[in-house]
Each structure stands twice: as C-alpha cells, then as structure tokens.
C-alpha positions in Angstrom: 0.0 0.0 0.0 1.4 3.4 -1.0 1.5 6.1 1.6 0.2 9.4 0.2 -0.1 11.6 3.4 2.7 14.2 3.4 2.6 14.3 7.2 2.9 10.6 7.5 5.7 10.5 5.0 7.6 13.1 6.9 7.0 11.3 10.2 8.2 8.0 8.8 11.3 9.8 7.3 12.1 11.3 10.7 11.7 7.9 12.3 14.1 6.3 9.8 16.7 9.1 10.4 16.5 8.4 14.2 16.8 4.7 13.5 19.9 5.2 11.3 21.6 7.4 13.9 21.0 5.0 16.8 21.5 1.7 14.9 24.4 2.6 12.6 26.3 4.4 15.5 27.1 0.9 16.9 28.9 -0.1 13.7 32.7 -0.7 13.6 33.4 1.3 10.5 36.7 1.2 8.5 37.6 3.3 5.5 40.4 2.2 3.2 41.1 4.5 0.2 43.0 3.0 -2.7 45.0 6.2 -3.2 43.8 9.6 -2.1 41.6 10.0 0.9 38.2 11.2 -0.2 36.5 11.5 3.2 34.7 14.8 3.0 34.7 15.1 6.8 38.5 15.3 7.1 39.8 18.8 8.0 40.6 21.2 5.2 39.3 18.8 2.6 39.6 20.2 -0.9 37.8 19.6 -4.2 34.3 18.7 -5.2 33.3 15.2 -6.2 30.5 12.9 -7.4 30.3 10.1 -4.8 28.9 6.9 -6.2 27.6 3.8 -4.4 25.0 1.0 -4.9 21.5 1.8 -3.8 21.6 -1.1 -1.3 24.4 0.7 0.6 22.6 3.9 1.2 22.5 3.6 5.0 26.2 3.8 5.6 27.0 7.0 3.7 23.8 8.6 5.0 25.1 8.2 8.5 28.8 8.8 7.9 28.5 11.7 5.4 25.2 13.4 5.8 26.0 17.1 5.4 24.4 20.1 3.6 27.3 20.5 1.0 26.5 17.0 -0.3 23.4 16.8 -2.5 21.8 13.3 -3.0 19.5 12.3 -5.8 16.3 10.7 -4.6 13.5 9.5 -6.8 10.0 11.1 -7.0 7.9 8.1 -6.1 6.3 7.6 -2.6 9.1 5.3 -1.4 11.6 7.9 -2.5 9.8 10.5 -0.5 10.3 8.6 2.7 14.0 8.2 1.9 14.2 11.9 1.0 12.8 12.9 4.4 15.2 10.6 6.1 18.2 12.0 4.2 17.0 15.5 4.9 17.0 14.9 8.6 20.4 13.3 8.4 21.8 16.5 6.9 21.9 16.0 3.1 20.6 18.5 0.6 18.2 16.9 -1.8 17.7 16.7 -5.6 14.4 15.0 -6.7 14.1 12.9 -9.9 15.3 9.7 -11.5 16.3 8.2 -14.8 12.6 7.6 -15.6 10.7 10.5 -13.9 12.1 14.0 -13.7 15.5 12.8 -14.9 16.5 15.7 -17.2 15.5 18.4 -14.7 17.3 16.5 -11.9 20.5 16.4 -13.9 20.2 20.1 -14.6 19.7 20.8 -10.9 22.7 18.6 -9.9 25.0 20.4 -12.4 24.0 23.7 -10.8 24.6 22.3 -7.3 27.9 20.8 -8.3 29.4 24.3 -8.7 29.2 24.7 -4.9 29.3 21.2 -3.4 29.4 17.5 -3.8 26.9 15.1 -5.4 25.9 11.6 -4.1 24.3 9.1 -6.5 23.2 5.5 -6.5 23.8 4.7 -10.2 21.5 1.6 -10.2 18.6 3.4 -8.5 15.7 4.0 -8.1 14.5 0.7 -9.5 17.5 -1.2 -10.9 18.6 -3.5 -12.3 20.6 -4.1 -9.1 24.4 -3.5 -9.5 24.2 -2.1 -13.0 25.4 1.5 -13.6 23.0 3.6 -15.6 24.3 6.3 -18.1 23.1 9.3 -16.1 26.1 9.5 -13.8 28.5 9.5 -16.8 26.4 12.3 -18.4 26.4 14.3 -15.1 30.2 13.9 -14.7 30.7 15.1 -18.2 28.4 18.2 -17.8 29.6 19.1 -14.3 33.3 18.4 -14.8 33.5 16.7 -11.4 35.3 13.4 -11.0 33.5 10.3 -9.9 34.5 8.5 -6.7 33.4 4.9 -6.6 32.5 3.6 -3.1 32.4 -0.1 -2.3 31.0 -1.5 0.9 31.4 -4.9 2.7 29.5 -6.1 5.8 30.6 -8.7 8.3 26.9 -9.3 9.4 23.9 -7.8 7.5 20.2 -8.1 7.1 18.8 -7.8 3.6 15.4 -6.4 2.7 13.1 -8.2 0.4 13.4 -5.5 -2.3 14.9 -5.2 -5.8 18.2 -4.0 -4.4 18.4 -6.3 -1.4 18.8 -3.2 0.8 21.6 -3.7 3.3 21.0 -3.2 7.0 24.2 -4.0 8.9 23.6 -5.7 12.3 24.5 -3.8 15.5 28.2 -3.9 16.5 29.2 -5.6 13.2 32.1 -4.4 11.0 31.7 -2.4 7.8 34.5 -1.7 5.3 34.4 1.2 2.8 36.9 1.3 -0.1 37.2 4.1 -2.6 39.2 3.8 -5.8 40.9 6.7 -7.6 38.7 9.4 -9.1 37.3 8.9 -12.6 37.3 11.9 -15.0 34.8 12.0 -17.9 35.6 14.3 -20.8 33.3 17.2 -21.3 33.1 16.6 -25.0 31.6 13.2 -24.5 29.7 11.7 -27.5 27.5 8.7 -27.9 30.3 6.6 -29.4 32.5 7.0 -26.3 29.6 6.9 -23.7 29.6 3.1 -23.4 33.4 2.9 -23.0 33.3 5.3 -20.0 30.2 3.6 -18.7 32.0 0.3 -18.7 35.0 1.8 -16.9 32.7 3.3 -14.2 31.0 -0.1 -13.7 34.4 -1.8 -13.5 35.7 0.5 -10.9 32.6 0.4 -8.7 32.7 -3.4 -8.9 36.4 -3.4 -8.0 35.8 -1.1 -5.0 33.2 -3.6 -3.7 35.5 -6.6 -4.3 38.5 -5.0 -2.5 36.2 -4.1 0.4 35.1 -7.7 0.8 38.8 -8.9 0.6 39.9 -6.4 3.3 37.0 -7.4 5.5 37.8 -11.1 5.1 41.4 -10.4 6.2 40.2 -8.5 9.3 37.8 -11.3 10.2 40.6 -13.9 9.9 43.0 -11.8 12.1 40.2 -11.4 14.7 39.5 -15.1 14.8 
C-alpha cells in the first residue's frame, strides 16, 4: 500500500533518520582509500566530487557523510519521499528525480549544485537493475566536470530487505569496510560513441571497490578469529 499523506511520509522519514543514527552508530566502520583519501569530513578537505555507491548501501554514507554540502539524488515516487525525508533529517541536501521520472530536470539541478558542493548518486537506482550502472552518472560527470568517486562496501553481518536492491541493514556492532578507488574523470566533449566505454569503466571501478572491500573485511575477520 502506497503512503500518500505528506505528514505521515515526513513522520516516517524522521523515524528512519532516528533509527539510522542509533542503529548505525554501533557499527565498527573502517575506511580504506586505494590512493587519495576522499573522506569529506576530514579537516581542510579540498575539491568537489560525485560520490557513487550502490542503492543497497545507502544507510552507511547517509550516517557517515550526511551534510548540507552533499546533494543526494532521490526518486520522486512515494518510497523515494520517505528516503528523501530521512536523508534531509540526516543532513543531506536533496535533488528529486530519477532516470525515468524528472531525470532531465534532476541532472540540470545537480549540475548547478555541483558548482558549490558534492553530489551523491546511487547509479543503479531507483528501480534497478541491481548492481548495473546507468548512463546518467556519466552524463552528469561530463556536464559538471566533477570526477566520480566509486565507493564499495562490505559487511561482516547484515540483514537484507526483500526488495529489488536487497537493501543492506548491517547488524549492530558488526564491521563495515568502505573502499574508494581513484577518481574517474569523464571528458566534457563526451559523445555517444564513447559513452559506453566510459560507462564500462565506471562499472568496473565500482565493482572493483566492492570486491576489494570484501577482501579487506575477510582479512580483518581472519585476524580477529
């Protein structure tokens, strides 16, 4: 059943944000950059970036990096409204739209916002297919001139929602590893012929970030055993 009441959607979004703060605060979080440190919370952090992670991993960056100079793309459907309200309470700025509804306007808004801050995107959202990068992020990187930062996550213990993305909810006091790979630059004169080449590269790097995160987590678990 779809929820249409704006008040109820805002209430649920606030409740989700409170849940994220209390639940995820127990997580033993480790960040391992493969190269430059792209943590936007570090002192005197320079540059603007497009942070990219799978839709299923939204909880961790929402908790770790919710801040007003990071704008996150959230879809326009009712489920997206709950997520939007939660992200707003966690500190993100919002851009509404998707690849199927409001996509062009959303891209335009993100290009404008990218002149003053960071962008966060789930490139397989809002409806999948799961783990498949859609072209919108490549187009955005080309138009904005900002580099893409792939973010891969791995969980030692996690619950999965019965949804298209198998949404990840890490168990309390478990370990989570984040890996970022080096930034990806997309040329501003991008044409259709080269789009697929860059799209394949972005997909490969996000997959690599996830694979390395799992490898690091396995090493940590073995050492702790």
